[in-house]
C-alpha positions in Angstrom: 12.7 -11.4 11.7 15.7 -10.5 9.4 16.4 -7.3 7.6 15.5 -8.8 4.3 12.3 -10.4 6.1 11.3 -6.6 6.9 12.0 -5.2 3.6 9.6 -7.6 1.8 6.4 -5.6 1.8 3.5 -8.1 0.7 1.2 -6.8 -1.3 -1.0 -10.1 -1.0 -0.6 -10.5 2.8 0.6 -14.0 3.9 -2.3 -14.7 6.0 -4.4 -14.7 2.9 -2.2 -16.5 0.8 -1.9 -19.2 3.7 -5.4 -20.5 2.3 -3.7 -21.3 -1.1 -1.4 -23.7 0.4 -1.3 -27.7 -1.1 1.2 -30.5 -1.4 2.5 -29.3 -4.9 5.5 -31.9 -5.1 5.1 -35.5 -4.5 8.7 -35.9 -3.8 8.0 -34.0 -0.4 5.1 -33.4 1.9 5.3 -29.7 2.5 2.3 -27.3 1.8 3.2 -24.4 -0.9 1.5 -22.3 -3.7 2.3 -22.4 -7.0 3.8 -19.0 -8.2 3.1 -18.5 -12.1 5.5 -15.9 -14.0 5.1 -15.1 -17.6 8.3 -14.9 -19.5 9.2 -14.4 -23.0 10.0 -18.1 -22.8 6.4 -19.0 -21.7 4.7 -19.4 -18.6 7.2 -20.5 -15.8 5.9 -21.8 -12.2 8.0 -22.2 -8.7 6.5 -23.9 -5.7 6.7 -21.2 -3.0 5.7 -21.0 0.8 3.4 -17.8 1.3 6.5 -15.5 2.7 8.3 -16.1 -0.5 5.9 -15.1 -3.2 3.6 -11.7 -3.8 5.8 -8.8 -1.9 8.4 -6.4 -3.2 11.4 -5.1 -1.3 11.1 -2.3 0.1 7.5 -1.7 -2.1 6.0 0.9 0.4 9.1 2.6 1.7 9.3 6.5 1.5 12.8 7.9 0.8 11.4 11.1 0.5 10.7 10.9 4.5 12.9 11.0 7.4 14.9 7.9 8.3 12.8 6.8 11.1 9.4 6.6 9.3 10.6 5.6 5.8 8.8 2.4 6.4 5.6 4.1 8.2 3.4 2.6 4.9 3.9 -0.8 6.0 4.4 -0.6 9.8 1.8 1.5 10.7 -0.6 1.2 7.7 -0.4 -2.0 6.0 0.6 -4.0 9.0 -2.8 -3.1 10.8 -4.8 -3.6 7.9 -3.7 -6.9 7.3 -3.8 -7.7 11.2 -7.5 -6.9 11.5 -8.4 -8.2 8.4 -7.1 -11.8 9.2 -9.3 -11.9 12.2 -12.2 -11.2 9.8 -11.2 -13.6 7.2 -11.0 -16.5 9.9 -14.5 -15.7 10.6 -15.6 -15.6 6.8 -14.0 -18.7 6.4 -16.2 -20.3 9.1 -19.1 -18.7 7.3 -19.8 -16.1 10.0 -20.8 -12.7 8.1 -19.4 -9.6 9.8 -22.6 -8.4 11.4 -21.2 -5.0 13.0 -19.9 -1.6 11.6 -16.6 -2.0 12.8 -15.8 -5.5 11.1 -17.3 -4.2 7.8 -15.2 -1.3 7.9 -12.2 -3.8 8.5 -12.9 -6.0 5.6 -14.0 -3.0 3.3 -10.3 -1.6 4.1 -8.5 -4.9 3.6 -10.4 -4.9 0.1 -9.6 -1.3 -0.8 -6.1 -1.8 0.2 -5.7 -5.0 -2.2 -6.8 -2.5 -5.1 -4.2 0.0 -4.3 -1.1 -1.6 -2.6 0.1 -4.1 -6.0 3.5 -2.9 -7.3 1.9 -1.6 -10.8 -0.6 0.4 -8.6 2.1 2.2 -6.3 4.4 2.6 -9.3 1.1 4.6 -10.9 0.4 6.6 -8.3 4.1 7.6 -7.3 4.5 8.6 -10.5 1.3 10.6 -11.2 2.1 12.1 -7.5 5.4 13.3 -8.3 4.4 14.7 -11.8 1.4 16.6 -9.9 3.8 18.1 -7.6 6.3 19.3 -10.3 3.7 20.9 -12.3 2.1 22.6 -9.0 5.5 23.8 -8.0 6.2 25.0 -11.3 3.2 27.1 -11.5 3.6 28.6 -8.1 7.3 29.6 -9.0 6.1 31.2 -12.2 3.2 33.0 -10.8 4.3 33.6 -7.3 3.8 37.5 -7.4 -0.2 36.5 -7.8 -0.5 34.2 -5.1 1.8 35.7 -2.4 0.0 37.5 0.1 1.5 39.5 2.9 2.2 36.7 5.2 4.3 34.8 2.4 7.9 35.4 1.9 8.9 38.3 -0.8 10.1 35.8 -3.1 9.8 32.1 -4.7 13.3 31.1 -3.5 12.8 32.4 -0.1 9.3 30.3 0.0 11.5 27.1 -1.2 14.2 27.4 1.9 11.2 27.5 4.2 9.4 24.3 3.0 9.5 20.9 4.5 12.1 18.6 2.5 10.0 15.6 3.5 6.4 17.4 2.8 5.9 15.2 -0.6 6.6 11.9 1.2 4.4 13.2 4.0 1.6 14.3 1.4 1.8 10.6 -0.4 1.7 8.4 2.9 -1.4 10.4 3.7 -2.6 9.6 -0.1 -2.0 6.4 -0.2 -3.7 5.7 3.2 -6.6 7.6 2.5 -7.4 5.7 -0.6 -7.6 2.7 1.1 -9.9 4.4 3.6 -11.8 5.8 1.3 -15.2 6.3 2.8 -17.5 6.4 -0.2 -16.2 3.0 -1.5 -16.2 1.8 1.8 -19.6 2.4 2.7 -21.1 1.1 -0.6 -18.9 -2.7 0.8 -19.7 -2.0 4.2 -23.7 -1.5 3.9 -24.0 -4.5 1.0 -24.3 -8.2 2.2 -21.0 -10.0 1.0 
């Protein structure tokens, strides 16, 4: 797989898009998806393969993480969700309803991931998270004397030196992963027939 291919983070997984393939062009026999795009000039369409659509370059990449794990959301969260869900998806297409907790959890997690993984949602979550972290940091900086206890450094500047520069990246990755694994919403999906 080329570097460009690994940078394509699909917000609608390829396995799911494959089920929408059709022969769209009388000039050739290839199966494609019709991708519609709203432009100032009107709605335009293109024929694409599942790998060529519904992705963002580095959509889940976190530059506030160490280099070796910047793609952790794509490689360790989304890919696992998608790989497991693709098996359940095939069963559903054969009218086989998941009848055990594991399979229902896998499908519920996939549905929750679709809600949270699109570019607009990732952008909104990222900016809301960053704004919240700035507000928290500013509050701690202003009120450090009130919050400080005997185990903390004497000044806020000393505290800042001890902070992990990647902490926000870790926290955001955990936030997005937890949203896709929300137990309350998952329980609703898991325990109600499809």
